[in-house]
N, C-alpha and C positions, 0 to 999 in steps of 0.2 A: 637444605631447604628446597622444596619444589616451587619453581617460579612459573607463572602462567601469564601469557599475553593474550588478551581478547582484543582483536583488531577490527574495528568497524571501518569499512572501506568507503571511500568517496567514489561516486559514479564518474568515470571519465567519459562523458558522453560525446557524441559526434557533432553536437551543435556548434555552429560558428560562434565566434566571440560576439558578433552583432546580435544573433538570435538569443544568446544567453542574457543580453541586456534588456530584452523585451520585458515589459511589466508582467506578462503571463508567467515567465520563468522565474522572475524575482519573487513573485507571490508564491509560486510553487516551492521555492527554497524555504520560505517561511513556513508554509503548510506542512512540509515534510521534515522540518528541523526537529528531529526526535532521536532518542537513543536507539541502538540496535537491540530490540527486545529479545531476539533469539539468543544473542551472546550473553545478555544479562540473566536469562533463564539457565543457560549452560553454567554460568558462574555459580548459581544457587545450587546446582547439582554436584559441584566439586567439593572436596574435603575442606572444612573450615580452616585447617592448619596450613593450607597452601597460600603462598603469596600471589594474589591475583591483581593484575593491572589491566584496566580497560582504557584503550586509546582509540580516539576517533580521529581518523585521518583528515577529516574536514577541518579540525582545529589545530592539530599538531602533527609533526612528522613521525614516521615510523621509528621506534627506538632502535638504535644501532648497538644492540647487545644480544647475548644469547639467553634464551629462556628454556626451561625444561620442556614446556609445551607452548605452541602457538596455535590458537583457534581462529579459523577464518570461516565466514558464512557468506559467500558472495552471491549476489544476484547474477543474472546472465551477463549484463553489461559490465559488471565488476570482475568477471571471471579472468580475463587476461591479466589485469593488475594483480589479482589474488595469486595467480600462478607465478608471476614474476617475484612477488614478495615471498611466497612459499619456498621457491627454489633458493632464494638468498638465505633464508633462515635455516633451511636444511643443510646448506653448505657450512653454516656456522656450528652445526651440531644440535640444533633444536629439533624436537619432534613436532611435525606439523599435522594438525587434525583439522579436517574440513567437513562441513555439513551445510545444510540450508537448501534453498529451492533449486539452484542450478546443479549442485552436486547430486541431489536426489534424482534428477532426470538425466544427468550425464556422468554417471559414476566412473566409468572406465577412463574417461578423459581426466577427471579430477584426480583419480588414483595415481596417475603418473607424476603428480606434483605434491603428493602428500604421503605421510607415513600411515595414516589411518583416515578413512572416510566413513561418514554416517549417511545411510540412505533411509531417510525417514525422520521421525520426531525424536528429539533428544531425551524425553522423559523415559522412553523404553530402552534406548540404545546406550546412553552414556553410563548408567550404572553397571551394565554388563561389561563394557569396555574397562571401566575402572577396576572391577573385580579381576578380570583376566589380565590386565596390565600388571597388577601386583603379583599375580601368579607367574608372570613371565611368558604368557601365551596369548598376548593380544593379537587379534587378527588384522588384516589389511582393510577389510570391508565389513561393516556391520549393517545388516539390512533388517528393517522393521518387518515383523510378521503381521502386524495389525496397527490400527490407530489407537493409541493408548487413551485411557480415561483421563480427563483433565483434572480429576481429583488427585492425580499423582504429581501434578505440576506445582513446583514450589513458588513462593513469592520471589520474583526476579530481584537480583542484586542492584536495585536502583541506586544504592549508596555509591556504587562505582562510577555512576554517570553524573552525579550532581555537580561535579567540577566544571561541566561545560554549559554554555549559555543556550541550551535548547529552548525552543519556543513552546514545546508541548511535551507531555510525558505519556508514553504509550501504555495501554492496558489491554490485554486480550482475555476476554472471558469465554470465548467460544471458538471452535474451529469446525470447518465444514460448511457446505452450501448446497442446497437442493437444486439450484438453477443450472449449475454446470455449463456456463457459457463456453463456447468453443475456443475463445482466445484467453481464457483465464487459467493461469498456472496454479494459483492458490487453491482453487476448488478441486483441481485434479490431485494435488498433493494431499490435501486434508480430507477429501472424500465427500460424498453426497450427504451422509448423515451428520447432523449437527451435534457436536459434543460440547458440554458446558461445564464451567467451574461452578462450585456451589456458591450460594449467597454469602456464606461465611468466608470463603476464599476471597471473594470480591471485597468484602469488608476489610479483611486483613491487608490486601494489596493497597487499597486506597488509604488506609491508616498509615502504612509505611511511607507512601508518597507524601502525605501531609506532614509527616514528621521530618521530611528532608527538604521540601520546597515550601516557601511561605504562601504563595498563591499559585499553585500549579494549574495549568490548563490541560485537562486530560484528553487524550486521543484514543478512543476505543478502536482498535485495529481489527475487530471481528469483521468477517466478510459481510455480515448483515446483523447489525445490533438489534433491530426491531422485529426479527422474523418470528419470534415467539413473544406475543404481547404480555403474557402472564409473567414470564421470566424477566423481561425488560421492566415491567412494572415494579417487580421486587427490587431490582437494582436501582431504580429511580428513588426509592425510599432512602437508600443509603446515600445517594448523591445529594438528595435534598437535606438530609440530616447534616451533611458535612459542608453544605453551601459551596460546592465546587462548580466551576464552569467547564464545559466539555464539548466534544465534537465526535461524531461517529459516522459510519457508513450504513446505508439502508437501501431499500428499493422503493419503487414508486407507489407500492401499496400503502405506504405510510400515510398517504393523503386521505385514506378512508378511515384511519384509526384516530378519530377525533378526540376521544377521551384520553388516549395515550399521548397525543400531541399536546393537549392542555397540560397534562402532568409533566411532560418533558420541558415545556416552557418554564414551568415553576421550579423545575429541578436543575436548572443551570445549563440546559442545552443551548448552545449558541450557533452551531452550524451542523447541518446534515449533508453529507455527500450522497447524492442519488445517481446511480448508474443508468442514465437514460440511453447511452451508447449511440443512438442514431434516431433521426426523424424519418427514416425511410423504412417502409413496412417490409420490403423484401430483404433489406439488410438485417433487420431485427429477426426475421424468420430464420436466416442462416446462423445468426449469433446464438440463438437459444432454441434448442430442439423442442422443448416443452411448449413453446409459444407464449411463455409468461410475459416477456417484454412486448412482443408484437400485439398481443391482445390489449395491452394497456396504453398503447400509443395515443389513442384519442383522449386520454385523461391526463397526459403529461402536464399541460398547462394548469389544470385544476389542482393537481397534486402540489405544484409549486406554490400556488395561491394558498392552499390549505396550510402548508407549513409556514410560509413567510408571514401570513396574517397573524401568526402567534409570536412574531418577533424572532423567529429562528431562520437564519439565512440558509438558503439552499445553494450548495456548490454542485453545479450540474456537470456530470462527467460524460464526455462524449468521445467517440472514436472516429477519426477521419481516415480515409484511405480504404474503406470497405468496398466490396465488389461493385455495388451499384451507385457509388458516389459519382457525381458530375460537378461541373463548375457551379451549377445552381445550388448544390448541397450547401456550400459555404454561405450563400446569401440567405437561404432558408434558415440555417442554424443561427445566423446573426439576428434575424428578425424574431426568432423564438426567444433568444436570450434577451433581446431588447424589450419585447412585449411583456415577458414575464418578470422583468426586473430581477433576474437571477442575482443573488448576492455575489456569487463567484463562479468560476468555471475551472474545469480540469479537462483540457482538450489534448488528447494524445493521438499518436499515429498508429494505426493498426499494425501490430507486431506479432509475427508467428513465433512466440517463444517456444523453445524445445520442450517437449513434454505435453504440449497442448494438442487438442484435436486439430486446430488450425495448422499447426506445424506438420502434423502427420499427413493431413490431406494434401498440403502443398508438396511435400516430399513425394507422395504417391503420384501426384500429377506432374512430377519432374519440373516444378517451378524452381528456377535457379535462385537460391538464397545465398547471401554472403556467409562466409565461414568466420568472419571477424566478429566475435561476440560483443565487442565494445560498441558496435553499431546498433545492437538490440536495446536501445535506451528508451524506447517508447515515443521518440520524436523524429525518427529517421525512416523515410520510406524505403523499404527493403525489396520490393518486388514491383513489376509493372502493373499499372492499372488499366482497366478496360476502356474507360472513358476520358482519362486525363494523362497527359505526359507528366513526367517527373518534374520538369521545370514549371509547368502550369500549376501542379499541385503545391509545390513549395511556395510559389508566389501567392496563391490564394490562401494558403495556410498562414503565412506571415501577415497578409493583409487582414485576415479575420482576427487574428490575435491583436493587431494594432487597433482595429475598430472596437473590439470588446473592451480593451483597456484604455480607450480614449477618455479625455477629461469629461466630454459630454455624457458618455454613458455612466461614468463613475458618479457624476453629479446626479444623474437620474436615479441611480440606486440609492444614493445618500438621501435624496428627498423621499424616496419610497419608505425607507426604514425610519425616517424621522418624522414623517407626516402622514403615514398610512398610504392607502391606495391612491394612485395618481389618476383620480377620476377626471380631473380637468387638465391632464398633462399636456394635451395637444395645444390648448389655448395658452398654457404657461410657456411652452416652447416658443410660441409665436410672439411673446411679449418682450 
């Protein structure tokens, strides 16, 4: 019997114990409590006769037994842990196979810890490996020649993950993003052109999820769920039919898509994460070569209002530690978050992940970056800033998170969503 372990890894981030207790990080843990969709997709591509076990390191320990194959798909921050685990399994006689974002951009490094690595998307590469493995001529490295059609993508093996108390269930209907932000690894791996699953594929995946979870909260992991209004509209019909609640990523242009927003509100949308990134025009200019974000900075507040007036919470995603950030950046960001009554925030620290334009530019400029991948967790400052010392940055960052998650601001947001716009909020605060 062929036995397979699909191991979902926990991020061993560099945050202090005190930082991890902050409300911002506790809420992030809930927000990202979701199965590893890449591994569940891999599982669906494997022979049905194989015994497949999915283990999430967040909830249980790594099994101390030998498997025929062990699959790992580490992020950059997870890479050191993945390599340690891989080395142990190989010593026991298991064949270790690795893929995913970090392996795709650092293949030579990963290859020293695995029997087989996959550089690219599994739908194209895994069937080739399985065929050659049976023939006894499997290669060390499988490199994708193109971005595969998502019509080849199977329904993920959600049944393997139902044993864990995840807060949401991931669904990916598209890959690729035209914006190509310089810090974004996902858009580099998946490319500029947007590829989509068919409407029937979406219907099948949602049906499987509903057969496994009583009241699932869906999390659409597409880089931009609303980039094609016609396609999104067709998916909303399926969501409305099934009366599910869900959450997705999009960009600020959603604020102008009023008819789509109206339909999203009636089709179970509860939250939208919008990548605002910065409130500084020069930072936005550097982030996005096309100028997409920079041109829309003046309408950020209006976009939040357009979405939240329909009862959909906006999770504002911002990056701190960009080139033109100063101590005033933190206060300005807090005022924006307070004034717009953002439902939630996703505030990370600028991180030059390998494979991104940001990383390439820093290497070319001889910026000294740490070689410990575990520090690339999205919350650790990795390079010197022009206007802020590291100590000042850390202090302002922690202070901002504390203010955002203070009881006073949380009460303000609560009133907003339960009583509409806070037209008389200033007088209320004074009473």
